[in-house]
PLY file of the C-alpha trace (Angstrom):
ply
format ascii 1.0
element vertex 432
property float x
property float y
property float z
element edge 431
property int vertex1
property int vertex2
end_header
-60.89 -78.53 -79.18
-62.26 -77.16 -75.75
-61.42 -76.25 -72.38
-58.49 -78.23 -70.89
-60.13 -79.59 -67.88
-57.59 -79.75 -64.72
-57.08 -83.27 -63.52
-58.65 -82.43 -59.96
-61.91 -81.55 -61.56
-62.27 -85.17 -62.95
-61.55 -87.64 -60.35
-61.06 -87.47 -56.62
-57.79 -88.85 -54.81
-59.93 -92.18 -54.37
-58.02 -94.83 -56.44
-61.05 -97.20 -56.22
-63.35 -94.49 -57.75
-60.89 -93.61 -60.50
-60.95 -97.32 -61.26
-64.40 -97.08 -61.89
-64.19 -94.31 -64.61
-65.20 -91.66 -61.95
-68.47 -92.82 -60.55
-68.90 -93.07 -56.91
-70.74 -96.32 -55.61
-70.89 -95.12 -51.93
-73.09 -92.38 -50.02
-69.99 -90.17 -49.99
-69.30 -86.55 -50.00
-69.90 -85.82 -53.45
-73.65 -87.42 -53.57
-74.18 -85.12 -50.06
-72.31 -82.07 -51.52
-74.91 -81.61 -54.41
-78.04 -83.70 -53.12
-79.14 -82.61 -49.55
-81.44 -85.54 -49.24
-78.37 -87.67 -48.82
-77.78 -85.90 -45.48
-80.26 -88.29 -43.91
-79.61 -91.32 -46.09
-77.72 -93.87 -43.77
-74.22 -95.29 -45.02
-74.01 -98.79 -46.24
-74.56 -101.22 -43.73
-71.56 -103.08 -43.44
-69.10 -100.32 -44.60
-68.22 -99.44 -48.19
-67.33 -95.79 -47.65
-63.86 -95.05 -46.32
-63.52 -92.82 -43.39
-60.06 -91.78 -44.63
-58.53 -91.91 -47.79
-55.26 -91.17 -48.41
-53.46 -90.80 -51.86
-49.94 -92.56 -52.33
-48.16 -89.92 -54.55
-45.92 -92.12 -56.63
-46.31 -89.34 -59.41
-44.29 -86.84 -57.26
-41.39 -88.95 -57.46
-41.32 -88.98 -61.44
-41.67 -85.62 -61.32
-38.72 -84.79 -59.25
-37.00 -87.28 -61.73
-38.16 -85.23 -64.57
-37.40 -81.61 -62.93
-34.54 -81.03 -65.04
-36.58 -81.06 -68.19
-38.43 -77.68 -67.25
-35.20 -75.77 -67.40
-36.26 -72.98 -69.95
-32.76 -72.19 -70.67
-32.15 -76.07 -71.34
-32.02 -76.61 -75.50
-34.58 -79.66 -74.73
-36.74 -77.52 -73.08
-40.76 -78.16 -74.42
-43.10 -75.82 -73.31
-45.76 -78.07 -74.15
-44.61 -80.85 -71.71
-44.89 -78.24 -68.83
-48.16 -77.08 -69.69
-49.31 -80.65 -69.74
-47.96 -81.15 -66.32
-49.72 -78.05 -65.10
-53.37 -79.74 -66.64
-52.48 -82.98 -65.08
-50.84 -82.48 -61.41
-48.25 -85.15 -61.37
-49.54 -86.59 -57.88
-50.16 -89.69 -59.58
-48.00 -91.77 -61.92
-48.19 -91.43 -65.66
-47.81 -94.93 -67.08
-48.63 -93.75 -70.73
-47.70 -89.97 -71.42
-49.79 -88.53 -74.25
-47.50 -87.43 -77.16
-46.31 -83.99 -77.26
-46.19 -82.32 -80.43
-42.55 -81.35 -81.68
-41.75 -77.75 -81.20
-40.34 -77.16 -85.00
-41.71 -74.32 -86.43
-41.45 -73.33 -89.96
-41.16 -69.46 -90.88
-41.91 -68.08 -94.10
-41.00 -64.25 -94.31
-41.73 -61.28 -97.14
-42.01 -57.80 -97.33
-45.78 -57.88 -96.70
-46.13 -61.76 -95.96
-45.52 -63.42 -92.77
-46.53 -67.80 -92.60
-46.04 -69.38 -89.12
-46.53 -73.30 -90.05
-46.81 -75.06 -86.51
-46.64 -78.43 -87.96
-48.29 -81.02 -85.75
-48.77 -78.52 -83.04
-51.58 -76.93 -85.28
-53.98 -79.28 -83.88
-53.47 -77.73 -80.27
-54.90 -74.27 -81.65
-58.34 -74.17 -80.29
-61.41 -73.56 -82.68
-63.67 -72.87 -79.99
-63.93 -71.46 -76.19
-60.93 -72.63 -73.84
-61.24 -71.95 -70.37
-61.91 -73.22 -66.86
-64.02 -72.72 -64.20
-65.90 -74.20 -60.90
-68.13 -73.49 -58.51
-67.43 -74.97 -54.98
-68.02 -74.76 -51.11
-64.66 -75.09 -49.47
-66.37 -75.04 -45.80
-69.65 -76.11 -44.32
-70.20 -76.16 -40.76
-73.53 -76.43 -38.67
-75.08 -78.37 -36.31
-78.24 -80.74 -36.77
-80.91 -81.96 -34.68
-83.75 -84.50 -36.15
-83.16 -83.72 -39.62
-82.75 -79.89 -39.41
-79.44 -78.35 -39.88
-78.23 -74.63 -39.29
-75.00 -73.67 -40.36
-72.82 -71.54 -42.58
-71.07 -72.28 -45.81
-68.22 -70.49 -47.92
-68.70 -70.63 -51.47
-66.14 -69.57 -54.50
-67.08 -69.44 -58.17
-64.49 -68.94 -61.05
-65.09 -68.67 -64.75
-62.78 -67.88 -67.34
-62.93 -68.10 -71.09
-60.78 -67.38 -73.90
-61.79 -67.50 -77.78
-59.26 -66.74 -80.49
-60.42 -64.23 -83.17
-60.92 -65.67 -86.71
-57.90 -63.92 -88.13
-55.56 -64.88 -85.37
-57.20 -68.59 -85.43
-56.45 -69.11 -89.41
-52.90 -67.61 -88.80
-52.10 -70.13 -86.27
-54.25 -73.06 -87.24
-54.36 -72.90 -90.99
-50.81 -71.18 -91.46
-52.72 -68.17 -93.10
-50.07 -65.52 -93.94
-50.28 -62.35 -92.01
-51.88 -59.34 -93.62
-51.72 -55.54 -93.38
-54.17 -53.41 -91.58
-55.56 -56.49 -89.74
-56.37 -56.72 -86.26
-55.54 -60.19 -84.48
-56.99 -60.71 -81.25
-58.38 -63.03 -78.47
-61.77 -62.41 -76.97
-61.52 -62.54 -72.84
-64.05 -63.25 -70.13
-63.56 -64.28 -66.82
-65.36 -63.59 -63.53
-64.90 -64.58 -59.96
-67.02 -63.86 -56.53
-66.91 -65.54 -53.14
-68.43 -65.22 -49.97
-70.39 -67.17 -46.98
-73.94 -68.06 -46.53
-76.00 -68.84 -43.36
-78.08 -71.87 -44.08
-81.04 -73.52 -42.93
-81.59 -76.96 -44.15
-83.72 -80.34 -43.57
-83.34 -83.67 -44.96
-85.31 -86.89 -43.71
-87.23 -89.85 -44.52
-90.67 -89.29 -45.72
-91.76 -92.91 -46.33
-90.19 -96.38 -46.50
-89.30 -99.57 -44.51
-88.59 -100.56 -41.07
-86.45 -98.05 -38.66
-83.59 -100.17 -39.08
-83.52 -100.58 -42.97
-82.45 -98.18 -45.48
-85.37 -98.24 -47.66
-87.47 -95.29 -48.42
-88.05 -92.06 -50.12
-85.95 -89.08 -48.82
-86.18 -85.70 -49.29
-83.92 -82.59 -48.64
-83.88 -78.89 -49.07
-81.61 -76.04 -48.16
-82.33 -72.27 -48.19
-79.24 -69.88 -48.53
-78.79 -66.01 -47.76
-75.73 -65.00 -49.48
-73.38 -62.47 -48.31
-70.73 -61.73 -51.25
-67.48 -60.83 -50.03
-65.92 -59.70 -53.08
-66.43 -59.73 -57.23
-64.66 -59.09 -60.32
-65.01 -59.46 -64.03
-63.08 -58.64 -67.00
-64.56 -58.59 -70.48
-62.63 -57.69 -73.61
-60.43 -58.24 -76.49
-56.47 -57.94 -76.41
-54.22 -58.43 -79.64
-52.46 -56.15 -81.99
-53.25 -54.47 -85.52
-50.93 -54.93 -88.18
-49.67 -51.54 -90.38
-49.20 -50.75 -93.74
-46.10 -52.91 -94.28
-45.27 -55.96 -92.04
-41.45 -55.58 -91.85
-40.85 -51.99 -92.65
-41.69 -48.61 -90.89
-41.12 -47.76 -87.10
-44.28 -49.36 -85.87
-45.22 -52.55 -87.96
-47.94 -53.62 -85.36
-49.57 -51.74 -82.83
-51.01 -53.25 -79.39
-54.69 -53.29 -79.33
-56.33 -53.63 -75.74
-59.77 -52.86 -74.85
-61.53 -54.19 -71.87
-64.18 -53.24 -69.29
-63.21 -54.33 -65.51
-66.38 -54.61 -62.69
-65.22 -55.07 -59.36
-66.99 -54.52 -56.04
-66.21 -51.29 -54.02
-65.31 -51.60 -50.12
-64.33 -55.63 -50.58
-65.20 -57.37 -47.16
-66.84 -54.24 -45.97
-69.77 -53.62 -48.17
-71.27 -57.34 -48.88
-73.36 -58.37 -52.06
-76.56 -59.82 -50.80
-78.75 -62.68 -52.49
-81.01 -65.84 -51.76
-80.83 -69.11 -53.27
-81.45 -72.85 -52.45
-80.92 -76.39 -52.80
-83.22 -79.35 -53.36
-83.03 -83.04 -53.72
-84.51 -86.59 -53.44
-83.10 -90.25 -52.88
-85.32 -93.57 -53.20
-83.64 -96.60 -51.81
-85.44 -99.94 -52.41
-83.35 -103.02 -51.48
-80.48 -102.99 -53.93
-81.71 -100.47 -55.96
-80.81 -96.66 -55.49
-81.65 -93.23 -57.17
-80.97 -89.64 -56.40
-81.44 -86.22 -57.88
-80.21 -83.07 -56.45
-79.53 -79.16 -56.90
-77.77 -76.39 -55.61
-77.73 -72.86 -56.04
-81.31 -72.58 -57.57
-82.06 -69.29 -57.97
-78.73 -67.60 -56.62
-78.95 -64.05 -57.85
-76.23 -61.68 -55.73
-77.00 -57.86 -55.84
-73.99 -55.75 -55.65
-74.98 -52.28 -54.72
-71.76 -50.69 -54.82
-69.36 -51.47 -58.15
-67.19 -49.59 -60.15
-66.58 -50.16 -63.83
-63.38 -49.22 -65.27
-62.17 -49.12 -68.85
-58.70 -50.30 -69.62
-57.20 -49.58 -73.53
-54.00 -48.97 -75.38
-53.60 -45.12 -76.06
-51.84 -45.06 -79.25
-50.91 -41.44 -78.67
-48.81 -42.40 -75.49
-48.27 -45.67 -76.07
-49.44 -47.04 -72.95
-52.39 -48.57 -71.26
-54.96 -46.06 -69.84
-57.36 -46.87 -67.24
-60.50 -44.94 -66.70
-63.48 -45.19 -64.64
-66.37 -45.64 -67.01
-69.33 -45.75 -63.94
-68.86 -46.11 -60.24
-70.93 -46.98 -57.16
-73.47 -48.44 -59.73
-75.53 -51.45 -59.05
-74.83 -54.83 -60.76
-75.92 -58.57 -60.56
-74.39 -61.80 -60.83
-75.63 -65.19 -60.61
-74.09 -68.64 -59.14
-74.54 -71.45 -61.88
-76.60 -74.29 -60.57
-74.74 -77.35 -60.39
-76.34 -80.62 -59.92
-76.14 -84.47 -59.76
-78.22 -87.35 -60.50
-77.15 -91.07 -59.69
-78.09 -94.68 -59.72
-76.80 -97.87 -58.22
-77.73 -101.53 -58.34
-76.35 -104.08 -55.89
-76.94 -107.29 -57.33
-75.42 -109.81 -54.70
-72.81 -111.98 -54.94
-70.45 -108.90 -54.60
-71.62 -107.08 -57.70
-72.26 -103.64 -57.76
-73.15 -101.40 -60.71
-73.64 -97.28 -60.98
-73.86 -94.33 -62.86
-73.89 -90.67 -62.18
-74.17 -87.50 -64.06
-72.20 -84.32 -62.36
-72.07 -80.45 -63.47
-70.06 -78.55 -60.91
-71.07 -75.49 -62.58
-69.33 -75.43 -66.05
-70.13 -78.53 -67.88
-71.43 -82.02 -67.49
-69.37 -85.02 -66.74
-71.14 -88.85 -67.06
-69.54 -91.82 -65.37
-70.51 -95.67 -65.79
-68.76 -98.09 -63.53
-68.89 -101.39 -61.80
-67.03 -103.51 -58.89
-66.93 -107.09 -58.26
-65.97 -108.30 -54.93
-64.27 -111.83 -54.29
-64.11 -111.65 -50.07
-61.07 -109.01 -49.90
-60.43 -108.68 -53.58
-62.35 -106.22 -55.73
-62.05 -105.78 -59.39
-63.36 -102.62 -60.96
-63.89 -100.94 -64.24
-65.65 -97.83 -65.71
-66.31 -95.57 -68.66
-66.98 -91.46 -68.47
-67.52 -88.88 -70.80
-65.93 -85.53 -69.61
-66.78 -82.27 -70.02
-65.14 -82.09 -73.41
-67.09 -84.86 -74.61
-64.40 -86.92 -74.51
-64.72 -90.49 -73.60
-62.42 -91.75 -71.19
-61.91 -95.53 -69.68
-61.08 -96.95 -66.23
-60.16 -100.12 -64.58
-58.67 -101.12 -61.62
-58.60 -103.63 -58.22
-58.06 -103.29 -54.59
-57.44 -105.68 -51.31
-59.14 -105.27 -48.32
-57.34 -106.31 -45.00
-59.78 -105.70 -42.01
-59.99 -101.87 -41.56
-57.44 -101.29 -44.09
-57.56 -101.00 -47.80
-55.28 -100.79 -50.67
-56.59 -99.67 -53.86
-54.87 -99.34 -57.98
-56.84 -97.28 -60.46
-55.98 -96.84 -63.93
-57.72 -94.23 -65.96
-57.40 -92.58 -69.50
-57.52 -88.80 -69.98
-57.56 -86.29 -72.57
-56.67 -83.47 -70.58
-53.54 -82.90 -71.78
-52.14 -81.04 -74.87
-52.71 -83.58 -77.19
-55.85 -85.71 -78.93
-54.09 -88.96 -77.76
-55.22 -90.01 -74.44
-52.70 -90.63 -71.78
-53.00 -93.38 -68.81
-52.43 -92.48 -65.23
-52.06 -95.14 -62.19
-53.54 -93.89 -59.13
-52.96 -95.44 -55.78
-54.38 -94.69 -52.37
-54.68 -96.16 -48.73
-58.34 -96.48 -47.17
-59.37 -96.72 -43.38
-62.81 -98.27 -43.17
0 1
1 2
2 3
3 4
4 5
5 6
6 7
7 8
8 9
9 10
10 11
11 12
12 13
13 14
14 15
15 16
16 17
17 18
18 19
19 20
20 21
21 22
22 23
23 24
24 25
25 26
26 27
27 28
28 29
29 30
30 31
31 32
32 33
33 34
34 35
35 36
36 37
37 38
38 39
39 40
40 41
41 42
42 43
43 44
44 45
45 46
46 47
47 48
48 49
49 50
50 51
51 52
52 53
53 54
54 55
55 56
56 57
57 58
58 59
59 60
60 61
61 62
62 63
63 64
64 65
65 66
66 67
67 68
68 69
69 70
70 71
71 72
72 73
73 74
74 75
75 76
76 77
77 78
78 79
79 80
80 81
81 82
82 83
83 84
84 85
85 86
86 87
87 88
88 89
89 90
90 91
91 92
92 93
93 94
94 95
95 96
96 97
97 98
98 99
99 100
100 101
101 102
102 103
103 104
104 105
105 106
106 107
107 108
108 109
109 110
110 111
111 112
112 113
113 114
114 115
115 116
116 117
117 118
118 119
119 120
120 121
121 122
122 123
123 124
124 125
125 126
126 127
127 128
128 129
129 130
130 131
131 132
132 133
133 134
134 135
135 136
136 137
137 138
138 139
139 140
140 141
141 142
142 143
143 144
144 145
145 146
146 147
147 148
148 149
149 150
150 151
151 152
152 153
153 154
154 155
155 156
156 157
157 158
158 159
159 160
160 161
161 162
162 163
163 164
164 165
165 166
166 167
167 168
168 169
169 170
170 171
171 172
172 173
173 174
174 175
175 176
176 177
177 178
178 179
179 180
180 181
181 182
182 183
183 184
184 185
185 186
186 187
187 188
188 189
189 190
190 191
191 192
192 193
193 194
194 195
195 196
196 197
197 198
198 199
199 200
200 201
201 202
202 203
203 204
204 205
205 206
206 207
207 208
208 209
209 210
210 211
211 212
212 213
213 214
214 215
215 216
216 217
217 218
218 219
219 220
220 221
221 222
222 223
223 224
224 225
225 226
226 227
227 228
228 229
229 230
230 231
231 232
232 233
233 234
234 235
235 236
236 237
237 238
238 239
239 240
240 241
241 242
242 243
243 244
244 245
245 246
246 247
247 248
248 249
249 250
250 251
251 252
252 253
253 254
254 255
255 256
256 257
257 258
258 259
259 260
260 261
261 262
262 263
263 264
264 265
265 266
266 267
267 268
268 269
269 270
270 271
271 272
272 273
273 274
274 275
275 276
276 277
277 278
278 279
279 280
280 281
281 282
282 283
283 284
284 285
285 286
286 287
287 288
288 289
289 290
290 291
291 292
292 293
293 294
294 295
295 296
296 297
297 298
298 299
299 300
300 301
301 302
302 303
303 304
304 305
305 306
306 307
307 308
308 309
309 310
310 311
311 312
312 313
313 314
314 315
315 316
316 317
317 318
318 319
319 320
320 321
321 322
322 323
323 324
324 325
325 326
326 327
327 328
328 329
329 330
330 331
331 332
332 333
333 334
334 335
335 336
336 337
337 338
338 339
339 340
340 341
341 342
342 343
343 344
344 345
345 346
346 347
347 348
348 349
349 350
350 351
351 352
352 353
353 354
354 355
355 356
356 357
357 358
358 359
359 360
360 361
361 362
362 363
363 364
364 365
365 366
366 367
367 368
368 369
369 370
370 371
371 372
372 373
373 374
374 375
375 376
376 377
377 378
378 379
379 380
380 381
381 382
382 383
383 384
384 385
385 386
386 387
387 388
388 389
389 390
390 391
391 392
392 393
393 394
394 395
395 396
396 397
397 398
398 399
399 400
400 401
401 402
402 403
403 404
404 405
405 406
406 407
407 408
408 409
409 410
410 411
411 412
412 413
413 414
414 415
415 416
416 417
417 418
418 419
419 420
420 421
421 422
422 423
423 424
424 425
425 426
426 427
427 428
428 429
429 430
430 431
């Protein structure tokens, strides 16, 4: 079982896109975010990309109705259900919930033996790394003239991963008995950094058709000088070690914590520095469209003033100790390269096909989808493979009333605490 990816990372708030398995058939913000060449590609003539999309949060009503189920003092409280809500924010309506394993647990206890049988919940114990992460640009401001763009962007990158040690994984997943003089632990590695970057970019059409046509070969590139405002990283292990006897003596288990914590000194005063860039191209020929773009190429930040601390559990004082290992030293971090590759084909008669591959800095997702329009009516469908290599499906439709559009999309998801898919219905209102 891999990382449980939050729903926000898999689909936008656009029910139209969700109904096509996550693919975007318009030259929207996703393409312009990852491919600088799309700054120069005009929107589809006759519309297609909404000026504003407003989600209709039917799922919030459902969440309010179910809120009593999250009373931790109630006999019917299910922790798995609560975690499932975190992984699937209840903005949209769950029409088919993924089954939640029972909380029933069987214990077998002996003087030097302890077996915990989680039953069906054993399938939730991960066999590889679980975690989450993202590389985002939450602000991008600037001015442009004749393809040149000067501005500043704000970036944020986080990456957290957890891996169970072999002994702990076998204890939880295989109902292996706890053993004396054995360490049970979790490996943890997390990093976060953020800042801003002045940017100089260009996007334009190098060759193509008539000035009033979209056809052509477009290129784009951007150069960023990164100022890191803050940086932190923690790596190490946490768990416990059993004693000579499991259920005897004053100290049957001893906490075990040993980690290194890296932080930039003078956060917001002394910046990290680095240089990186974006590059992309797009090709439009009649009904055919192809694009490839990548961000943060070569983006390595140097932090001149970093502190390294060690956190460990001291058995003598039975407390966590914090000591400085190194101070005022230089360290380097990297922003992950994110990218998109997309293709679309407009067949006429209102039929559009598309596919894309997107990597947001922590795993790749693939989407394939189609839309068929019959006047104001649209029918959609698609398939996707998420960052955990799980295959998902989408379908939906929409109605267009002049400048307004109402869309409904259904999609499956495997980002819950279950190996069985759930189904979510999204609704949104678009203004064209």
